[in-house]
C-alpha positions in Angstrom: 14.7 17.2 -4.2 15.6 15.0 -1.0 12.6 12.3 -0.6 13.9 9.2 1.6 11.1 7.2 0.8 10.1 4.3 -1.1 9.5 4.4 -4.7 8.2 2.4 -7.4 10.8 -0.2 -9.4 11.1 2.2 -12.2 11.6 5.5 -11.3 15.5 5.5 -11.0 15.0 4.9 -14.2 12.1 7.6 -15.2 14.2 10.5 -13.4 17.4 9.4 -15.2 15.7 9.4 -18.7 15.0 12.7 -17.9 18.5 13.5 -17.7 17.8 14.4 -14.0 20.3 12.9 -11.3 19.3 10.6 -9.3 20.5 8.9 -5.6 18.9 6.1 -4.3 20.0 2.5 -2.5 17.9 -0.8 -2.0 16.9 -1.2 1.3 17.7 -4.3 3.5 14.5 -6.0 4.5 13.9 -4.1 7.6 13.9 -0.9 5.9 11.8 -2.0 3.5 8.7 -3.4 6.0 9.0 -0.1 7.6 8.4 2.1 4.4 6.5 -0.3 2.8 4.3 0.4 6.3 4.9 4.4 5.9 3.6 3.9 2.3 0.8 2.2 3.2 -0.3 5.6 5.3 0.6 7.8 2.6 -1.1 5.6 0.0 -3.9 5.9 2.6 -4.1 9.2 3.1 -4.1 10.4 -0.5 -7.1 8.4 -1.3 -8.7 9.6 1.8 -8.1 13.0 0.1 -8.4 12.3 -3.5 -10.7 9.3 -3.7 -9.0 9.2 -7.1 -9.2 5.3 -9.0 -5.8 5.6 -9.4 -4.8 6.6 -5.4 -7.1 3.5 -4.8 -4.5 1.4 -7.2 -1.9 2.7 -5.6 -2.7 1.5 -2.8 -3.8 -1.6 -3.8 -0.3 -2.3 -5.0 1.5 -1.4 -1.4 -1.1 -4.2 -0.2 0.4 -6.6 -2.8 3.5 -5.9 -2.1 2.8 -6.4 1.7 0.8 -9.9 1.0 4.2 -11.3 -1.3 6.6 -10.0 1.9 4.8 -11.5 4.3 4.9 -14.8 2.0 0.9 -14.5 2.2 -1.1 -15.6 -0.7 -3.8 -14.1 -2.2 -5.9 -17.4 -1.6 -5.2 -17.6 2.2 -6.3 -13.4 2.1 -9.4 -14.4 0.4 -10.4 -16.9 3.0 -9.7 -15.0 6.1 -12.0 -11.9 4.3 -14.9 -14.4 3.4 -14.8 -15.2 7.0 -15.1 -12.6 8.7 -17.4 -11.1 6.2 -19.7 -14.2 7.3 -19.1 -13.7 10.8 -19.1 -10.3 11.2 -20.4 -9.0 7.7 -19.2 -6.3 5.6 -20.1 -2.3 6.1 -22.7 -2.2 3.3 -25.3 -1.3 5.9 -23.1 2.2 6.4 -23.5 1.5 10.3 -22.0 3.7 12.1 -21.3 2.5 15.9 -22.1 5.3 18.7 -21.6 3.1 21.9 -21.4 -0.6 23.1 
């Protein structure tokens, strides 16, 4: 089966352990970030369809990889989240804006 997509680190070994042939390469930095963003959309779409905790965990794993790639820190991310929440609010009130 042909994929051409970013997969988790242990996938090639899992496939080999099943006795199946596997072909892959290590992405360049440019290809990696492109495929990581592609994976972000894929996982978001899968969560949108299923709303399962497993898909949400996959989405968070991709976000963690993006945080690492861009040398962001979880602390910086948390600070920005708090700032935005205090200035603009969260999504708790379920407000749907019609027009502005």
